[in-house]
C-alpha positions as CSV (number, residue, x, y, z in Angstrom):
1,M,20.2,-3.9,-2.5
2,N,18.5,-0.5,-3.2
3,I,15.0,-0.3,-4.5
4,L,12.9,2.4,-6.3
5,L,9.2,2.4,-5.6
6,H,6.2,4.5,-6.0
7,P,4.7,5.5,-2.5
8,T,1.2,4.0,-2.6
9,Y,-2.0,3.5,-0.4
10,F,-1.2,0.6,2.0
11,P,1.0,-1.1,-0.6
12,N,0.2,-4.5,-1.7
13,I,2.0,-7.6,-0.6
14,A,4.4,-7.8,-3.5
15,T,5.5,-4.3,-2.8
16,F,6.4,-5.2,0.8
17,I,8.3,-8.4,-0.3
18,A,10.7,-6.1,-2.1
19,I,10.8,-3.8,1.0
20,A,11.4,-6.5,3.3
21,K,14.5,-7.5,1.5
22,A,16.0,-4.1,0.8
23,D,19.0,-2.3,2.3
24,K,17.7,1.3,1.2
25,I,14.3,2.3,-0.2
26,V,14.2,5.3,-2.6
27,F,10.8,6.6,-3.3
28,E,9.8,8.3,-6.5
29,V,8.4,11.6,-5.8
30,N,9.1,13.5,-9.1
31,D,6.9,11.7,-11.5
32,N,3.8,12.9,-13.2
33,Y,0.6,11.7,-11.5
34,Q,-1.3,8.9,-13.2
35,K,-4.9,7.5,-12.9
36,Q,-5.6,3.6,-12.6
37,T,-2.6,3.0,-10.0
38,Y,-2.0,2.1,-6.6
39,R,-1.2,5.5,-5.7
40,N,-4.7,6.1,-4.5
41,R,-6.2,2.6,-4.2
42,S,-5.8,-0.5,-2.3
43,Y,-7.6,-3.9,-2.1
44,I,-8.9,-5.8,0.8
45,Y,-10.8,-8.9,1.4
46,A,-14.3,-8.4,2.3
47,A,-17.4,-10.5,3.0
48,N,-18.3,-10.3,-0.6
49,G,-14.7,-10.8,-2.0
50,K,-12.2,-8.6,-3.2
51,L,-12.9,-4.8,-2.4
52,Q,-11.4,-1.7,-3.7
53,L,-10.7,1.4,-1.5
54,S,-10.1,4.5,-3.4
55,I,-8.9,7.9,-2.3
56,P,-10.5,10.7,-4.3
57,V,-8.2,13.2,-5.6
58,I,-8.2,16.6,-7.1
59,F,-6.7,15.9,-10.4
60,T,-7.0,16.4,-14.3
61,Q,-5.2,14.9,-17.1
62,K,-5.5,18.0,-19.3
63,N,-2.6,19.4,-17.3
64,R,0.4,17.4,-16.2
65,Q,0.6,17.3,-12.5
66,K,3.3,16.1,-10.3
67,Y,2.4,13.3,-7.9
68,K,3.8,15.3,-4.9
69,D,1.3,18.2,-5.9
70,V,-2.0,16.2,-6.0
71,C,-4.3,16.9,-3.2
72,I,-7.0,14.7,-1.6
73,A,-10.6,15.6,-2.3
74,N,-11.5,15.8,1.3
75,D,-15.3,17.0,0.4
76,Y,-16.0,13.3,0.4
77,K,-16.1,11.3,3.7
78,W,-13.7,8.7,2.3
79,Q,-11.8,8.2,5.4
80,D,-14.9,7.4,7.5
81,L,-15.8,4.8,4.6
82,H,-12.5,3.2,4.5
83,W,-12.3,2.8,8.2
84,K,-15.8,1.2,8.4
85,S,-14.8,-1.1,5.5
86,L,-11.7,-2.2,7.3
87,E,-13.6,-2.8,10.5
88,S,-16.2,-4.9,8.8
89,A,-13.9,-6.9,6.9
90,Y,-11.3,-7.6,9.5
91,R,-12.7,-7.3,13.0
92,T,-12.9,-11.0,13.4
93,S,-9.3,-11.5,12.1
94,P,-6.8,-12.6,14.7
95,F,-4.9,-9.3,14.8
96,F,-7.2,-6.5,14.0
97,E,-7.4,-5.4,17.6
98,F,-3.6,-5.6,17.9
99,Y,-3.2,-2.8,15.3
100,C,-6.5,-0.9,15.3
101,D,-5.6,1.7,17.8
102,E,-2.8,2.9,16.0
103,L,-4.2,2.7,12.6
104,E,-7.6,4.4,13.2
105,P,-5.9,8.0,13.7
106,L,-5.0,7.8,10.0
107,F,-8.6,7.8,9.2
108,K,-9.6,10.5,11.6
109,T,-6.8,13.3,10.7
110,P,-7.4,15.1,7.6
111,F,-4.3,15.2,5.0
112,N,-4.4,17.5,2.0
113,S,-1.5,15.7,0.0
114,I,-2.0,12.2,-1.1
115,L,1.8,11.7,-1.1
116,E,2.1,12.9,2.4
117,F,-0.8,10.5,3.4
118,N,0.7,7.6,1.6
119,L,4.1,8.2,3.3
120,K,2.5,8.4,6.6
121,C,0.7,5.1,6.1
122,F,4.0,3.5,5.0
123,E,5.6,4.6,8.2
124,T,3.0,3.2,10.3
125,I,3.3,-0.2,8.7
126,C,7.0,-0.3,8.8
127,E,6.6,0.4,12.6
128,F,4.2,-2.7,12.9
129,L,6.6,-4.8,11.0
130,Q,9.6,-3.5,12.8
131,I,11.4,-2.6,9.5
132,D,13.9,-0.1,9.9
133,T,15.5,0.4,6.3
134,S,17.0,3.5,5.2
135,I,14.7,5.7,3.1
136,E,15.3,8.5,0.7
137,T,13.3,10.4,-1.9
138,T,14.3,11.1,-5.6
139,V,15.6,14.4,-6.4
140,I,15.0,14.1,-10.2
141,Y,13.0,11.7,-12.3
142,E,15.1,9.1,-14.2
143,K,13.6,6.9,-16.6
144,E,16.2,4.4,-16.3
145,P,17.8,4.6,-12.6
146,K,21.5,3.7,-12.2
147,N,21.8,2.8,-8.6
148,S,18.6,1.1,-7.7
149,I,16.4,-1.9,-8.8
150,D,13.4,-0.4,-10.6
151,Y,10.2,-1.7,-8.9
152,R,8.1,1.2,-9.9
153,F,6.1,-1.0,-12.2
154,L,4.5,-2.4,-8.9
155,V,2.2,0.7,-8.9
156,N,0.5,-0.4,-11.9
157,A,-3.1,-1.5,-11.0
158,K,-5.1,-1.6,-14.4
159,K,-1.9,-3.5,-16.2
160,E,-0.9,-5.2,-13.1
161,T,2.1,-7.8,-13.5
162,P,0.8,-11.1,-12.1
163,I,2.8,-11.9,-8.9
164,A,1.6,-15.1,-7.0
165,V,2.3,-15.3,-3.3
166,E,2.2,-18.2,-0.8
167,P,-1.3,-18.7,0.4
168,Y,-2.1,-17.7,4.1
169,T,-5.2,-17.9,6.0
170,Q,-7.7,-15.1,5.3
171,V,-10.9,-14.4,7.1
172,F,-13.3,-15.2,4.2
173,N,-11.1,-18.2,2.9
174,T,-14.1,-20.6,3.0
175,K,-16.4,-18.3,1.1
176,H,-14.2,-17.2,-1.7
177,G,-10.9,-18.9,-1.5
178,F,-7.5,-17.4,-1.2
179,I,-7.2,-13.9,-2.9
180,N,-3.7,-13.0,-4.1
181,N,-1.5,-10.0,-3.4
182,L,-3.9,-7.8,-1.5
183,S,-3.0,-4.9,0.6
184,I,-0.3,-5.4,3.2
185,L,-3.2,-4.8,5.7
186,D,-4.8,-8.1,4.8
187,L,-1.5,-9.9,5.8
188,L,-1.2,-8.1,9.0
189,F,-4.5,-8.7,10.2
190,N,-4.3,-12.4,9.5
191,E,-0.7,-13.0,10.2
192,G,0.2,-10.4,12.8
193,T,3.9,-10.7,14.2
194,N,4.6,-13.4,11.6
195,A,4.1,-11.1,8.7
196,L,7.7,-10.1,8.4
197,N,8.9,-13.7,8.4
198,Y,6.2,-14.4,5.6
199,L,7.4,-11.6,3.5
200,Q,11.1,-12.5,3.7
201,S,10.3,-16.1,2.7
202,Q,8.6,-14.8,-0.7
203,D,10.4,-14.1,-4.0
204,L,9.5,-11.6,-6.7
205,P,10.1,-12.5,-10.4
């Protein structure tokens, strides 16, 4: 099946369930940028529970701006903060050391475009998962796409569609219990090479 998605910052597990079962991925790159979405945020499991990682962007809602034209506000040291947060949250997880050397450059290299950065993060995760699915980008924006299953709703963070996934072991399970549908990084650091099998075993509504 062909699926249509927004590129997001280390997508959540629900998004990767769709990706793991797709024959072709089409990324929406001609939409208007919107706040309160996963375009520039991701959630991980830290010692105190669910933690939001947000990429600062240069954006105003007064003038419509295409997602592909939105720049990252690199005046803030957000990359250092995010990497330290990941290290703190996952350094004791079973697979952090397995992936950290290839992940760390994403937080050391400056990126100007939020879209470019998200696509690079996606490419890195696909390499980890050994997903080799055909990828395209949209040429125009279609409100009702004709040839793809529309999963663009998965980008919504503020009005998120509840999607429950099967529990797996998380670092701070004993403190806060299982936290559902976090970033794909949470699954990778905890499940490692079993992550793809896990994704393929789950279903989206």
